[in-house]
C-alpha positions in Angstrom: 30.8 136.6 166.9 27.5 134.8 166.9 24.6 136.0 164.9 21.0 134.8 165.0 19.1 135.9 162.0 15.7 135.4 160.3 15.1 136.2 156.7 11.6 136.1 155.1 10.4 137.2 151.7 7.8 139.9 151.4 5.7 137.7 149.2 4.7 134.1 149.7 3.8 131.2 147.3 0.3 130.3 146.4 -0.2 128.4 149.7 1.0 131.5 151.8 4.3 129.6 152.5 7.8 131.0 152.5 9.7 127.8 152.9 11.2 127.8 149.4 12.8 131.1 149.7 13.9 130.5 153.4 15.5 127.1 152.3 17.6 129.1 149.7 18.9 131.3 152.5 19.7 128.4 154.7 21.5 126.7 151.8 23.7 129.8 151.4 24.6 129.6 155.1 25.3 125.9 155.2 27.5 126.1 152.1 29.6 128.9 153.8 31.5 126.4 155.9 30.9 128.5 159.0 29.5 126.8 162.2 25.7 127.2 162.0 22.4 125.7 163.1 18.8 126.3 162.1 15.7 126.1 164.3 12.1 127.0 163.8 12.6 130.8 164.1 16.3 131.6 163.4 19.6 130.5 161.8 22.6 130.9 164.0 26.1 131.3 162.6 29.5 131.8 164.1 32.6 133.4 162.7 34.5 136.6 162.2 32.5 139.8 161.6 33.3 140.2 157.9 32.7 136.5 157.0 29.4 136.4 159.0 28.1 139.6 157.5 29.0 138.5 154.0 27.0 135.2 154.6 24.0 137.2 155.8 24.2 139.4 152.8 24.4 136.5 150.4 21.4 134.9 152.2 19.4 138.1 151.8 20.3 138.2 148.1 19.1 134.5 147.7 15.7 135.4 149.1 15.6 138.7 147.0 16.0 136.6 143.9 12.5 135.4 144.5 10.8 138.4 146.2 11.0 142.1 145.6 10.9 142.7 149.4 12.9 140.9 152.1 12.6 141.1 155.8 15.7 140.6 158.0 15.9 140.3 161.8 19.4 140.0 163.2 20.8 139.7 166.7 24.6 139.6 167.4 26.7 138.6 170.3 30.1 140.2 169.7 32.6 138.9 172.1 36.3 139.1 170.7 38.5 136.3 171.6 35.8 133.7 172.0 35.1 130.9 169.6 33.1 127.8 169.6 30.3 129.6 171.5 27.5 128.3 169.2 27.3 125.2 171.4 29.3 126.3 174.4 26.7 128.9 175.5 24.0 126.2 175.5 26.2 123.7 177.3 26.8 126.1 180.1 23.0 126.4 180.6 22.4 122.7 180.4 25.2 122.1 183.0 23.5 124.5 185.4 20.2 122.7 184.9 21.8 119.5 185.9 22.8 121.0 189.2 
């Protein structure tokens, strides 16, 4: 399964930023050992249902450690029997763009 998710604390630092809290969530994902990537809006992670959801929960908990309120946006692509899709989906689009 592929999951794209975004976590943000309900509170910000003195400059209005949330980067410190979000960085802690991304650290959790990267240390999980699952295939992942982060872009300007989301972190994408690939794995089995239970392991991916456990990582999302730990990432939420990491943000909750610095904020009494956490926002989570999550989108999942559940396609049993398919792995390596984190990059394969993008490669299929790039291939068609070259045609």
